N, C-alpha and C positions, 0 to 999 in steps of 0.2 A: 678807271676802277669800276667797270661795269659789273664786276662780280658782286659788288655790294647791293646791287638792285635785286639780286636773287639770293640773298644771304641765307635765308632759311632753307634753301634747297641744296646748299653746298656742304661738303664735308668740313668738319671743324678744323682739321689740320690744314686744309687748303685756305680757310679763312685766316688762320694764324700766320701762315707763310706769307700771305699777301699783306697782312698788317705789318709784319717785319719788313717787307719790301718798302712800304710807305715810310716807316720810321727810319730805315737806313738810307733811303734816298734823300731825306731832308731831316736830319736829326734835330735841327733847331726848331722846325715848325711842324714836325710829324704828328705830335700829340694834338695840336690844334686842327690839323687836317682831318685826323681820324674823328675828332669830335664833330666837326662840321658834317662829315659824311654820315655819322651816326644819326644826325637829326633827320636824315632822309630815310634810312632803312629801319630805324628803331621805331616801332609803332605802339608797342605796349606802354601805356602811361607809367606803370610802376617801374619798368626797366628804364624808361626815359628819365624818370626822376632820379634813379640811382646813378645813371650816367652823368646827369647834371650835378649831383652831389660830389661825385668823384672829380669832375672837371673843376668845380668850385674849390675843392680842397687843393687840387693841383695849382690853381691860380693864386691862392691865398697863402701858400706855404712855399716860399722861395727855396728852402732846403730840399723839398721834395722835387721841385722843378729841376734844380741843379743835379740832383741824384739821378733822375730819369734821363735827362739829356746826356749826362756823363756816361751812363750805362749804354745808351744807344750809340754814342760816338765810339766808345772804346771796347765794346763787346763784338766779337766776330759773329757773322750772321748765323752760323751753325749753332753756336752756343745760345744765342738769343732766341733762335727759333725753338730749340728743344726745351729751353727753360719755360717759355710761354706755353708750348704744347703740353709739357708735363705738369706744370704747376697750375696754370690757368684753366686748361681744358681737362686733362686727365684727373688731376687732384681735386679741383673745385667744381668745374662745370659738369663733368660726368661722375667724378668720384664721390662727391658729397651726397647726392641722392642715393647712390648705390650703397654707400656705407650705412646710411640711415635705414634703408630698406633691409639690409642684411642684419644690422644690429637688432632690429625689431623681430626679424624672422628667427634668428638664433638666440635671442635674449641675452646678448652680451654686447659690450661696447667695442666697436671696431675703431681703432685709432686713426688719426690723420696720417701718421707715419710710424715706423718702427725702427728700432736700433738693432743691428745685427753685429754682435761681438764675435770677431773671427778667432780670438784667442791666440793671436800671433805674437811674435817678437817685435821689438822696435829696432830701428836702424841706428839709433843713437843711445849711448850709455848715459844713464843718469847718475848724478852725484849721490854717493852714499846708498846706492841701490843696486842689488845684484839679483834681479828676478830670475827664477828658475823656470825656463820654458818647459811646459808639459805638453808633449805632442798629443796626448789624449784629450786635451781641451781645445785643440785646433780644429776649427770647423772645415770639413772637406768642401771643395768647390762644388761638388754635386749637391751637397746639403744647402749651401748658400743659394745655388740656382733654384732648387726646389722651393725654398722659402720665398724667394723673390716672385716666382711664378704664382704661388698660393696667395701672396700679398696682393698681387694684381687682381686675382679673382675676387678678392674682398674689397676692391676699390681703393687700395693703397698704392700710391704712385710716388711717394717720397720715402726714401730709405737712407738712414744714416749708417755708414759702414765704419766700424771702429775696432779696437782691440789690437794693440801694437801699431804698426804702420802698414796699412793695406797695400801701399805702393811697393812693398817688398815682393808682392806676388803679382807678376805681370799676367798670370792666367786670368786674373779678375777683369782685365781690360776686355777680353773676349766676352765675358759675361755682361759687362756694361753695354757693349755693342749689341749683344743679342736682345737685351731688354732696354731698347732705346726709348720706350714709353714710360720709363721710370727716371726720376731725377735722383741720382746717387750723390749724397753729401758725404765725402770721404774725409775722415779725421786723420791728419798726417802731421808729422813734425816738420815737414817742408824741406828736408835735406835731400830728398830723392827727385826733386823737380828739375831734372836736367832738360836740355833742349829736345832730345828725342821723346821723352815722356810728355813734355808739354805739347809737342807737335801732335802726338797721338790723342791727347785730351782735347785739343782744339778741333780735331776731326770727328771725335766721338760726339762732343757737344752736350752730353747729359751727365757729366761728372763735375761736381761743384766741390773743390777741395776746401777744407776748413783747417787752417794751420794753427797748431797749438802754440800759444805764446803766453808766457807768464808775465811779461812786461817788456821793457826795453833791454838793451844789450846786457846791462848789469844783472838783471834778474834771470834772463835766459842763460847767461854764462855761469851763474851760480847753480843752475839746475842741470846743466849738461856738461859732461866731461869733454875737454878739448875746446876748440874755438869754432863752433858750428853756427854762431849767430850770423856772421857775414854770408855763409853758405845759404842759410834760410832766407835772408833778405834778397840774395841774388835769385833765389827760386821765386820769390814774389814778383820781382822785376820780369822774370821770364813769363810767368803766368799773364802779367799785364801785356807784355809785348805780343803774345799769341792771342790776346783778346778773350781769355778764359775767365768766366765768372768765378770768384773765390771770396772767402772771408776768413776771419780769425775766430778762434775760440779760446777764451781766457779763464783759467781757474781763479776764483776770487780768494785772496788771502787778506787777512786784516792788515798785514804789514805793507801791502801794496795797494790798498783800497783807493787812495787818492791818486796814485800814479796811473793806474789802469783806466781811470775815468777822466783823465786829463787830456788836454790838447797835445801835450808832449808825447803821449802814447798814440792817440787817435789820428792826428793829422798826418804823420808820416805813413800810416797804413793807408789812409785815403789816397795820398799821392802815389803810393805804389800800386793802387788799383783795387784794394780790398772793398767789397760791397757791404759787408756786415760784420758785426762783432757780437758773439754770444758770450755772455759772462755766466760762468757756471759756479754756483755756490754748492760746495760739496759737503758731505756728511761730517768730514773731519775738520772743517773750517767754518763752523756756524757763526753767523753775525748776530750782534746785539740788535734789538729792534730799531734803535736810533741809527746804527750803522747801515742797516738794510734800507731804511727810509731815505737816508742820504744818498746811498748808491742808486736807488730806484729813481730819485729825483734827478741825479746827475745823468743817468742813462737816458731818461726822458728828455732832458735838456739837449743832450747831444743829438738825439733823434730829431728834435724839432728845429735845431739851428745849424746842423751840419749835414752835408749830403751823404748821409750814412745811416744804416739801419742798425740799431743796438737794442738788445733785449736781455732779460735775465732768465736763466734756467736754474733749476735745483736738481741735484743728483743725490740719491739715497746711498751712493757708494763713495768711498774716500778717493782722494786724488793721490795715487801711489805710483811711483816710478813713471811719472808723466803719462798716466793712462786715465782717460775719461771714457767709461764704458756704458754709462747709463744704468738704469732708466733715468729719463729726464722729465721734469715737470715744468710747465710754463703757466704762471698765474697771471690773470688779467681781470679787468672789470668790464662788464657789458650792461648798460642801462642801470648802473648802480649796484649790480649784483656781481659778486666775486665768482669767477669761473676758473677752470683749470684744464689744461691740455696735457694728457699723459702720453709720453713716448716710451712704450715698453721695450725692454731689452730682451733679446733672444740670443742665447748662446747654445753651444752644442749639448750641454747638460740638460737644458730645458726642451730642446727640439728633437733630440734623438728618438727616432721611431714614433714621432708624433706629428700630426698635421698642425699647421700654424693656427688654425681655428681652435684646436684643442689646447694649444699652448696659451692662447689668449683667454680661453674660458677658464683655465686654471689660474691665470693671473687675476681674473675678475672675481674669482670665488673667495 
């Protein structure tokens, strides 16, 4: 690992690729090896202190240790490499200072990530729901490509793709490949994750599917016409077998509050390879303060005791016809102060004939 001796002179993508090599060569001890190496090449006292804090957190939280080792063991090298490149380097290392600089320059808030609503159909029919597809609301691929390009220019390298099921449009796969410096989190019902598509995703490496799940078999079967639950579960198994990073996204309903935060729901997803669960509280299913506190406590407990990342999101839009389109809000506390991350939603009505910067400015006003 001589490259570490000249780390400051090397391209960041080269550094990350070698970090992935170290981890994949020895998943059990890779983190410890990287920490030992860091003691040689990290000279800045502040950075060294941060590295020490991260290592201390890793050592004292068994669930985090299991989570990271599990991810290293079961994620293919391409997906792991792109995830670290796009999230750690592009989004944080390079993207954070760029977004701060441009936010000050343009006097608007440039977000960590954006939601692009494609306005597409879904591949599954929902119970009691007959949505009318309006082709005028479907975003052309050229428009999606333009928005992604402009997002990167603003330092945004995480994009959530939603609106129907994006895997209905295989043309998007070429776009994901073209913009391999972006981590695309694609919201899907999971029914289209066949072997050919999973093989393609494993080679792309920068697509992180988020499978919509209302609960276990009973709840999903109540929501979808036909028997698609087994097909969705088979899709999760395929994602795991191809070493693809993926997670679940769950709309919160008062009737399923205890189920979706229980081990009966979480543990099978972990076994099938899911890395995270985002719980979305929608406009049409508000929780009472006590219910919210209980859910928040349970989600925090899962995160601290299971090898799984869980968090709460809020959406100002209702959950209709199994569609979660954003915008989304993530609330958290930092040094005792309440903070909020806003993930703005962009659709064809907002973006037509407008640059992304203008769209964000209108949302800020």
